[in-house]
N, C-alpha and C positions, 0 to 999 in steps of 0.2 A: 318389377317396375319398368313400366313404359320408357324408352327412350326418348318419344316425343313430347309426354308429361315433362321430364326434367330439362329436355331444349328449351321447351315453351316457357317453362319457370325462368331459365338461363338469361333469354331473350326479353324477358319483362323485369328481372330483376337489374338488369343494367341499363334498361329503358328507364328506371327510375333512378339512377347512378347518374347518366348523361343528362337528364331533366334536371337535377340538381345540380350540375358543373355547370349550365348555362344560366341555371339561375342565379348562381352564387358570383359569377363572373361577367355579367351582363353588363355593370356598369363599370368595371375597372378588371383589367387583365393585363396591367403591366409587368414588370420585373416586382417592385416592391411587394404588390401582392402577391405573388407567386413565393417568394422567397421566405417571406415571413408575415404574411395576411395582414401587414400593414402594424403589424404590432399591436394588434384587438381583438385578439383570440380570448373568450373566457375560462377560465381554468377549468370550468368545473366539465364543459366540454372536452377540453384534452386529455384532462385525467380519466372519463370514460373511453376515449375514442381510442388513448395509446394502450387502454388493455386488448384491441384486436390487433392494433398494429404488436406487440409484443407478444401475443403466443401466436399469431397465425395457424394454417391447416397444420403446422408441423405437429404443435400441441393438441390439436382439436382429432389429428388422426395417430401419429407416431407414438404421443405420449402414452394414450389407453393399450394401444396395441403393444407396446412394450412392456406393459404390468406382466405378463402372461409369455413372455420370451422365454424360450431354452433356455437362455442365459441366467434364470433365475431372478429378473430384475424387480418385479414384485412393486411395492412404493417407493423404492429407493431414491426415486428422480425429486421425492419431496425433500431431500436430505438436499438437494442441489438448488432448490427454492429457494428456503433458508436463508442460504448463502447469497443469491439472489437480493432477496429483501435486504439483507445488510449493505449489498451493493449499492441500491437503489437510495438508502438513507445517506449513504456517501457519496454518491452523487448531488442530492441535494444541499448536504449541509458544506461539502467542498468546493465542488466543481462548478455550477449553477452561479454562486454568488461571483467566482471568477469572471465567467462569461459576461454576466450582469454588467459587472464592474467595466469591463471593457467592450461593453457594446456591441461584440460580434454578431455577423451575419453567418459566418461559416467559422466554426469553433476551432478550426485550425488556424487564423488567424493570432491566437495565444501563440504555436510555435513559431509564427513568424516574426512576431516581436521577439519573442523570448531567447531564440536560439538561432535563428536567421533563415534566410531565403533557401537554402537546397533542403534544409530539414522540415521548414515549410511545405515544399516541395513533396518532398517524400512521406511528411504523414499525411497530405490531402490525395496521394497516389495510391498511399495502403488501402485507406478508406473506400475508393472507386473501386477497387480489386476485391477488398472484402467485402464489402456491401452487394456486388455484382453477383458474386461466388454466392454469396447467404441467399441473397434475394431470389437467384435463380433456383437456387436448390430448393428452396421453399415453395416458389410455383410450380417446381417441376412435378411436384406430390400431388398439387391439384388436378395439373394438367393428366397425371395418369390414371386419374380416378373418372374425371371426363372422358377420357378416351375411350377407358373401359365398360362404363356404362350408357354412354352416350353415341359417342362418335363412332366407334367402332362400328356398330348396327346401321351407318351410313357410311360405311368404309372410306372415311375420313382420312386421310395417313396422319400419323402421329404431329408431322412438324405443321402441320396447317392447324391442328389444334392450339399449338402452342403460338402460333401465329395470329389466330382468333382472339386468344385470350389474352398477349399482348395488345395487341390493336384495339380492343375495348377496355382496355385500362389507360391507354393512351387519349383513347377519344375524351374521358372525363377528365383527365389531369392534365393536360396541354396549355390549358386557359386561363385555370382559375389558379392552380398548384396547392399551397399551403391553405390558401383559403377556402377552396373544394374539399379540400381532403380532409380538414379539422370536421367538416360537417358530414360529409360520408363514411368516415371513419366514424362516428359519433354510431348513426345508424347502423352501420356494420355489426359495431361493437353489440348492439341492442339484438339485432338476429343472433350471432353469436352467442350472447348468454342467455337467449331463450329457449336457443337449440339445445344448448349443453344442459338445461331443467327437462324440457321435453322427453328427450332422448331418455334419461334418465327414467322418466316416466312411464313412458311406453316399451322399456325393456321390463320395468318393474311389473308394471300389468303381463305383459306377453308372460314372464313369469309367475302371476299369480301371489305376489310380494305385496304390502303398500311399503312405504317411503320408509317410516320406521323398520320394520321387516329386512326391505331390503339394505339398508346400512347395517345394520345386526347381522346380516348373511356375508355382504364384506366383510365387515369385521372379524370375522372370526372364518372366514375364508382362509386360501393357502396364498391369497392372493396381496395382504397389506401389512406386510412386513415392511416398515418405512427405515428403522434406523439398522445400519449395519458396521459393525465391529470387529468382525472377524476377517483374518488371512489380509492382514493390512499391506504385506509384500506383493501379493499378487492380487487381491480384491479390485477392482477396477469402481467396486460401490463402495469402500471404505469409507465413513462419515467423515474424516478429517479432508480427504481428496476431494469429495461430490461439495461438502462444504465450501473448503476454502477455494475448489474451483469455480463454484456460483457467484461469490463475492466477485473475482477477479475478472470472471467470463461477463460479469452482469458491467463493471466499471468499464471494459474495454467495449464492450459490443452496444450497452447503451450511453454512457459518460463521455466516450472517446468517439462516439458513432455520432454523423452531423443529422442521421435519419429522423433519430428521436429527440435528439437534443434540439434541434430543429424548434419543433411544435411549443418546446417547452422556452424558448427564444423567441414568440410570437407573440408573448404575452406582456404588459404592461409594466408589470414590478418583478421584482426578483420574490418577493414576499408569495403573489400567486402563484409563482413557478414552484415554488417549493411548497404551497400546499397541495399544488398537482401532483405531484411525487408521493408525498405522503399517502393521498388518496389514494392514489393507481397502484401504490406498493401493499397497502390492504386487502383491495380488491383482487389482486394478483395471486396472493396468496391463498385467498379462500378461495377462490376459481379454480386453481390447479388441486385442490382436493378433490372437486365435482369431477374432474378430468379423470385423476387417476380413479375414481371409484366408476367415473363411466366404464373405464379398461377392465376393473373386477370383473362387474356386472355383464360385461361382452364376454369374457370368458366361461362365465358362470353359463348365461346363454347358449355358449357354443356347447360347453360338456354337454347340456340336457338335451341338446334337440340335434345332436352329430353334424354339429359346422365345421369343416376345416378348416385352416389358414390357408389363405387363397396363395397359389404357388409364383414366384417371382417369373417374368416372359422372358430373362434371360439363365437364369442360373436352374430354374424349375425348384428352387427349393423354397419352404413356407415363406411368405414375406409378411411381419405380425401389420405394418401398419397400413394393411389392406384388412385386416377382418371387421373392422368397425364401417366400412363402405360394403363389405359383402355382407355382413348382415342387418344394415339400414335399408339398404336397396333392392336386396334378393330375397331376404325371410321375411320381414315386417310387413306391415301395410301402405298402403299408397301415402299416407299422412307423415309418419313417420320417415318414409324417404325424404319426402321435401324439406323436410326440416333439417335433416340430416344434409342434404344438400345445400339449405340454407346457411348452413351455420359452416358450413366447409368453404361455401364459396365465398362468405364476409370475412372471416378468418383468413383466408390466404391473402383475398384481393386488398383487405385492408392493410395487409403487410405490403403487398407489392408496389401499391398506388404509391403509398408513402415514400418508399426506398428508391422509385423511380422520380419521384417529386427531388429527396435529398442529393440523390447522385445528379440531376440536372441543375441544382443549386451549389455544388462543391464545386464540378465543373466551370459552372458561369464566374463562380467569384473567386474560387483557389486559382483558377489558370486563364480566365479570361477577364478577371479583375473588372466584372460588372457592379459591383459593389462602388466602384469609385465613381465619382462625380462625371467627370471627364467621358467616361465609358458608358456610364447608364441613360446619359443625355444623347447618345448616337441614334439617328434616326430606324437604324436597324437592330438595335438590342434586343426587341423583342420577336423578333424574325431569328437572331441566331440562337434565341435560347430555344424556339420550338426547333429549330436543325439540330443542337445538342439532346434536346428532349428524345428525336426520333433515334438516332444514332445509339444514346443509352437502351433504348427499346431493343434494338435490333442486336446489340451486343448479346443481349440477356438472354435474345433467342438464339444465338449460337450457345451459346454456354450451357442451354436446359437440353439441346440434341446432344451435344456433349456429355452431359452428365447420364443423360438416357442411355448411352453408348456402354459406359463403362460403370455407372454404378447399380450395385442390388444390394446394397445394405440398408438397414434403416434410416430415414431421411436423419429422423432426430440426431443419430451420432454423426450423420456425415458432416450436420452443418457445426457442430459445436466441435469437432478434429478440422474442420475450415479454420473457425475462430483462432483455435488454439495458436495454429502456424501464421494467423494474417493478423490478427489482432494483437499479436505479443509485440510487436516492435513499438505499436502506437502505446502501450502500457508505457515500456523503456523510456520513450522520448515525453512523455508528461509526467514521468515520474522525475525523470532528470530535471525538466522545466520546472518541477515542484518545488523541489527539495535539496538541490545543488545549486543554491543563491550565489556563489561566490566564483562559478567558474563556467566559463564559455566554450562554443565548440568551434573545433576544425570543420566549418559547414558543410566543407564541400567533400568530405570523408564519409557525413552521416549515414549517405544512402547505402553505402558500401557497409557499413554496420547492421542496416535492416534489413538486408539480403543475407547476409552470414548467420545472421542471427537465427532465424527460420530454420536454416540448414543443419547447424548445429543441434537445433532442438530437433530435428527429424533422426539424426545420427543417434543424439544420448537416447530417444524413444524407441526406437526399433532394437537397441542392445541393452537397454535398461536391466532386461534379464540377468544380463549375463556381468554385468557393471556391477550392481547392485543387490546381488545374493538373490533374484527372482523379481526384485520390486517390477511393479505394471504402473507406467504412466496412465492417470486419468482424466477430465476436464482441469487437475490442477497443472495439467502442460503450459496453460496461456502464462502461469505464473513464473514458472521456467523461462519460458520465452522473453519475458521482459525482463528478467532478472538478465540474461544473458546480450541483452540489448543495452541495459544502464551500465553493466561494466563496459561494453566495448564505446560507450559513449564517454564513461569515466576515462578510459584509455585515452581517448583525442580529444579532451578537454582540456582546456587551458586556464591560468588563473587571468581573473580580471577584477579590474578596480573598480569597477561599475557594480555596485549593488542590484540585484533585479527586483522590480515593484511590484512583479508579478506572484 
């Protein structure tokens, strides 16, 4: 596949997004538009657009790649997805009503009113760190593909590719913010979903299989095992670990995360927001089945045509999340290659543009107080927001370069590992606020608890085999992290006569 053709496609793609950005922000680019789209979003657009934000390029590449991993992953990821679905339902029925009752712009405003100033700043800071690391990791994956299959042929260094990618995202988000994102993410999700189904069609065609035959082939293959009930102690794939981990990772990474909640808060009523979440959940579960099916078909195709898994540029070991781009861009025809690049670009940039908007919103609201009337009306408020937007783009740039220097594992594993350590304290803070009604906190001690908890969690995870008879933690580690934080908060709590209203 010609790198010039792919580059022209990329330029055309972003020209469309930038055009949408200018059209949506033409009449209004103030902070109210940027933060919550004037609370005038349509639930069906948000529900569809959230698919692209939630899935990202990680799901598009890493999840199919892990199906045939030497570790024997197969369809075990679907156990995690089922946990995700339960987590989304909890968010829709418990957290969203809370956020709407309090009329929040930043969801961490709940922590301020319930637990205090230092707890609030700690929660917001945890989000900034967590989302920056998670989004940079997601964008890193697509930049690797762009570098390998486009920019290497022009001898452009990796850091310039990263800078170009972030510059493009900044160019269509800095004015309209969430109002623009809701429209562009809807379009990008359409491209993502279309590319998944077209990819299945093209691979089936190359294998001379009809669609029903293809799914029967996947079902009878060695890649299709979903439920794992063997080796509870030592297996990371055991059902309860994945399912429970999926629930709490979702609650933390979605329900306690400004990014996806910001879109939900942009609707007029709680009813619309809940309808959005329930619709999104159903589409999310079904679409992940297709992603896993793509993975099985990729490995079947690779075995039939002698395609080797590409090697990592640092370790020289096979890297499963590069198998999909290898087949799509080097072994299929031009049209499947363009379809693949369309889906990958749409998935990853739908996630990163949303995250960059949420990071800017959180910092402007939680640390600069731009939601307060006296600050919102200042003449330089929009200019200051633009500066914050640039700074977070640069921070993400540095983080991606660091990830590239040190990481060689599957990106999907890295993201959930990061989430286990960074989102755990958020889980503990919200649990304390919601379920411990008659106690307050020694607020200044909260940051210390939220630092100690991930450290203890790391020590526990690295020594779990010795301490617990061979037990190996998986994504359920986030629950342990949240529990340690919760217990730490109990230790620094105090009896209060004032019953919380939240």
